[in-house]
C-alpha positions as CSV (number, residue, x, y, z in Angstrom):
1,M,-2.3,87.4,61.3
2,D,0.6,88.4,59.1
3,A,0.9,92.1,58.2
4,A,1.6,93.0,54.6
5,P,5.3,93.3,53.8
6,L,6.9,96.7,53.6
7,S,8.6,97.4,50.3
8,I,11.1,100.2,49.5
9,E,12.3,100.7,46.0
10,I,15.3,102.9,45.3
11,R,16.5,104.1,41.9
12,P,19.2,106.5,40.7
13,N,18.1,109.9,39.6
14,C,18.4,109.8,35.8
15,S,17.0,113.1,34.4
16,L,18.9,112.7,31.1
17,T,16.6,111.1,28.5
18,V,17.8,109.4,25.3
19,R,16.4,112.3,23.2
20,T,18.2,114.9,25.3
21,A,21.4,112.9,25.2
22,R,21.2,112.7,21.4
23,V,20.7,116.5,21.2
24,F,23.5,117.2,23.6
25,F,25.9,114.8,21.7
26,A,25.0,116.4,18.3
27,S,25.5,119.9,19.6
28,A,28.8,118.8,21.3
29,C,30.0,117.4,17.9
30,V,29.5,120.7,16.0
31,I,32.6,122.6,17.4
32,P,35.2,119.8,17.3
33,F,34.2,118.5,13.9
34,G,33.6,122.0,12.5
35,M,37.0,123.3,13.6
36,G,38.6,120.0,12.7
37,G,37.2,120.1,9.2
38,L,38.3,123.7,8.8
39,L,41.8,122.9,10.0
40,A,41.9,119.7,7.9
41,Y,41.1,121.8,4.8
42,K,44.0,124.1,5.7
43,G,46.3,121.0,5.9
44,F,46.2,120.1,9.6
45,W,44.5,116.8,8.9
46,P,45.8,115.0,12.1
47,I,43.2,116.9,14.1
48,L,40.3,115.0,12.7
49,P,41.2,111.6,14.3
50,F,41.6,113.3,17.7
51,A,38.3,115.0,17.4
52,G,36.7,111.6,16.5
53,L,38.4,110.0,19.5
54,E,37.1,112.7,21.8
55,M,33.6,112.3,20.5
56,A,33.7,108.5,20.8
57,L,34.8,108.9,24.4
58,L,31.9,111.3,25.0
59,A,29.4,108.9,23.4
60,W,30.7,106.1,25.6
61,A,30.2,108.3,28.7
62,L,26.7,109.1,27.7
63,K,25.9,105.5,27.1
64,V,27.2,104.5,30.6
65,S,25.2,107.3,32.1
66,L,22.0,106.3,30.3
67,E,22.4,102.6,31.5
68,R,21.9,103.8,35.1
69,R,18.2,104.1,34.2
70,F,17.8,100.4,34.4
71,H,19.4,100.0,37.9
72,S,17.1,99.6,40.9
73,Q,16.9,97.9,44.3
74,T,13.9,96.7,46.2
75,I,14.1,96.1,49.9
76,T,11.2,94.0,51.2
77,V,10.7,93.6,55.0
78,T,8.4,91.0,56.4
79,E,7.9,89.6,59.9
80,D,10.7,87.0,59.4
81,A,13.0,88.3,56.6
82,V,14.7,91.2,54.9
83,A,15.1,90.6,51.1
84,V,17.1,92.8,48.8
85,E,16.6,92.5,45.1
86,S,19.1,94.3,42.9
87,R,18.2,94.6,39.2
88,L,20.2,95.8,36.2
89,R,18.9,95.7,32.6
90,R,18.5,91.9,32.2
91,S,20.0,90.5,35.4
92,S,18.6,90.2,38.9
93,D,20.2,89.3,42.2
94,R,18.2,88.5,45.4
95,V,19.7,88.3,48.9
96,V,17.5,87.3,51.9
97,F,18.5,87.9,55.5
98,P,16.7,86.7,58.7
99,R,15.1,89.9,60.1
100,H,15.9,89.1,63.7
101,W,19.7,88.9,62.9
102,A,19.9,91.6,60.2
103,Q,21.9,94.7,60.9
104,V,21.8,98.0,59.0
105,K,25.2,99.6,59.0
106,L,26.2,103.0,57.5
107,R,30.0,102.8,57.2
108,R,32.1,105.9,57.1
109,P,34.2,106.5,54.0
110,A,37.9,105.6,54.0
111,A,38.7,109.1,52.5
112,S,36.9,112.3,53.1
113,L,35.9,112.7,49.4
114,H,34.5,109.1,49.1
115,P,30.8,108.3,49.9
116,S,29.7,106.3,52.8
117,R,28.5,102.7,52.4
118,L,25.1,101.4,53.5
119,T,24.9,97.7,54.0
120,I,22.5,95.1,55.5
121,E,24.5,92.3,57.2
122,S,23.8,89.0,58.8
123,H,25.8,85.8,59.4
124,G,28.9,87.0,57.6
125,R,27.1,88.1,54.5
126,Q,26.4,91.6,53.4
127,C,24.6,93.5,50.7
128,E,25.3,97.1,49.8
129,L,22.3,99.4,49.3
130,G,22.0,102.6,47.4
131,A,25.5,103.1,46.0
132,F,23.9,105.5,43.6
133,L,22.2,107.6,46.2
134,T,23.4,111.0,47.5
135,E,24.9,111.1,51.0
136,E,21.8,112.7,52.5
137,E,19.5,110.1,50.8
138,R,21.7,107.2,52.0
139,R,21.6,108.5,55.6
140,G,17.8,108.9,55.5
141,L,17.4,105.4,54.1
142,A,19.7,104.1,56.9
143,V,17.5,105.7,59.6
144,R,14.3,104.4,58.0
145,L,15.7,100.8,57.7
146,T,17.1,100.8,61.2
147,R,13.6,101.9,62.5
148,V,11.9,99.1,60.5
149,I,14.4,96.3,60.8
150,G,15.8,97.1,64.2
151,R,19.1,96.3,65.6
152,I,20.6,92.8,66.1
153,N,18.4,90.6,68.3
154,E,15.6,93.2,68.0
155,S,12.6,92.9,65.7
156,P,10.4,96.0,66.3
157,S,6.8,96.1,65.3
158,W,6.8,98.0,62.0
159,R,3.1,98.4,61.4
């Protein structure tokens, strides 16, 4: 009898909502455009394009930050396979590894300020997991996946 598959879904922590991003952006525009308008009135008009450029850059950064809400990864472990489905807004990518040959690897960073990399590997293919997780969350996920998937040539019972 086959046991039900184990499914782990991971998502980035996105506490910024669209509404709060709009409020933040509006409040951030007050000082640059207020001061820019005042200085433009006094004859220093070149300040306004720079204030506009600064706010356009902030708007772009907020948009990129809000897009993270649509990123998620689902790891499904069955008796025979480990499947990783990565989803962005409209696109989805699925990678399947044979469970018996799959390895969970937590790679050390190349530089001390860079994050580690968590991957599942098998037969020359690899899939990175949780690039958006904190270091502590990534280590915890690595421990849990190693316990469930096992090491190479090892398929522990996971139920």
